[in-house]
C-alpha positions as CSV (number, residue, x, y, z in Angstrom):
1,I,-67.6,-28.4,88.4
2,G,-68.2,-31.1,90.9
3,I,-71.3,-31.6,93.1
4,G,-71.6,-33.9,96.1
5,F,-71.0,-34.4,99.8
6,S,-68.1,-34.2,102.2
7,T,-67.3,-34.2,105.9
8,S,-66.1,-31.0,107.6
9,T,-62.5,-32.4,107.7
10,V,-62.2,-32.3,103.8
11,K,-60.1,-29.6,102.2
12,L,-62.3,-27.3,100.2
13,D,-59.6,-26.4,97.6
14,R,-60.2,-29.6,95.6
15,L,-63.3,-31.0,93.9
16,P,-65.7,-33.2,95.9
17,G,-64.7,-36.9,95.6
18,W,-60.9,-36.3,95.3
19,E,-60.3,-36.3,99.1
20,K,-61.0,-39.0,101.7
21,S,-64.6,-38.7,103.1
22,S,-65.9,-36.9,100.0
23,Y,-68.1,-37.9,97.1
24,G,-68.8,-36.1,93.8
25,Y,-70.2,-36.1,90.3
26,H,-68.1,-34.1,87.9
27,G,-69.4,-32.1,84.9
28,D,-66.3,-32.2,82.8
29,D,-66.3,-35.9,82.3
30,G,-69.6,-37.3,83.8
31,N,-67.6,-39.5,86.2
32,I,-68.2,-40.0,90.0
33,F,-65.4,-39.9,92.5
34,Q,-65.2,-41.5,95.9
35,G,-62.4,-40.4,98.1
36,N,-59.6,-40.4,95.5
37,G,-58.8,-39.0,92.0
38,K,-59.9,-42.2,90.2
39,G,-63.3,-41.7,88.6
40,R,-65.9,-44.2,87.5
41,R,-68.2,-43.7,84.5
42,Y,-71.6,-42.6,85.7
43,G,-73.6,-40.1,83.7
44,P,-73.5,-37.5,81.0
45,K,-71.3,-34.4,81.2
46,F,-72.9,-31.2,82.4
47,G,-72.2,-27.5,82.5
48,T,-73.7,-24.1,82.1
49,G,-77.5,-24.1,81.8
50,D,-77.9,-27.6,83.4
51,T,-79.6,-28.3,86.7
52,V,-78.0,-31.0,88.8
53,G,-79.7,-32.4,91.9
54,C,-78.3,-34.8,94.4
55,C,-80.1,-36.9,97.1
56,L,-78.5,-38.4,100.2
57,D,-80.8,-41.1,101.6
58,L,-80.2,-40.7,105.4
59,V,-81.5,-44.3,106.1
60,S,-79.6,-46.3,103.5
61,G,-76.6,-43.9,103.0
62,D,-77.1,-44.1,99.2
63,V,-76.4,-41.0,97.0
64,S,-78.3,-40.4,93.7
65,Y,-78.1,-37.6,91.2
66,F,-80.5,-36.0,88.8
67,L,-79.6,-34.0,85.6
68,N,-82.3,-31.6,84.4
69,T,-84.9,-33.6,86.3
70,T,-83.9,-36.9,84.8
71,P,-82.8,-39.5,87.5
72,L,-79.4,-40.9,86.9
73,G,-79.6,-43.7,89.5
74,V,-77.6,-44.5,92.6
75,A,-74.0,-43.3,92.4
76,F,-72.8,-44.4,95.8
77,T,-74.2,-47.0,98.2
78,A,-73.9,-47.4,102.0
79,L,-71.5,-44.6,102.6
80,A,-68.9,-45.2,105.3
81,E,-69.6,-41.9,107.0
82,Q,-72.6,-41.3,109.1
83,P,-75.1,-39.4,106.8
84,G,-75.5,-36.7,109.5
85,T,-71.8,-35.8,109.2
86,L,-71.9,-35.1,105.4
87,H,-72.4,-31.6,104.0
88,P,-73.4,-30.5,100.5
89,T,-70.3,-29.6,98.6
90,V,-69.8,-27.8,95.3
91,G,-66.3,-27.3,93.8
């Protein structure tokens, strides 16, 4: 599963972060993805029974995640897209 944000132009048949204008944190490997299939190490793996939260700072454009209420820190900074054009995405 992947959790993140994307614009309305992104195909929804792929995980968030694999397409341009999308960002995601993936549970199978704990990596983050920003607009392509190349992940960067970020946090622990997650799955059934876990609670994942994500925060988009509308002023700075930064994205942060939380796993079971534990903050994981900033994953993405100063997103290229206007924050108002991004939508929560789960894949």
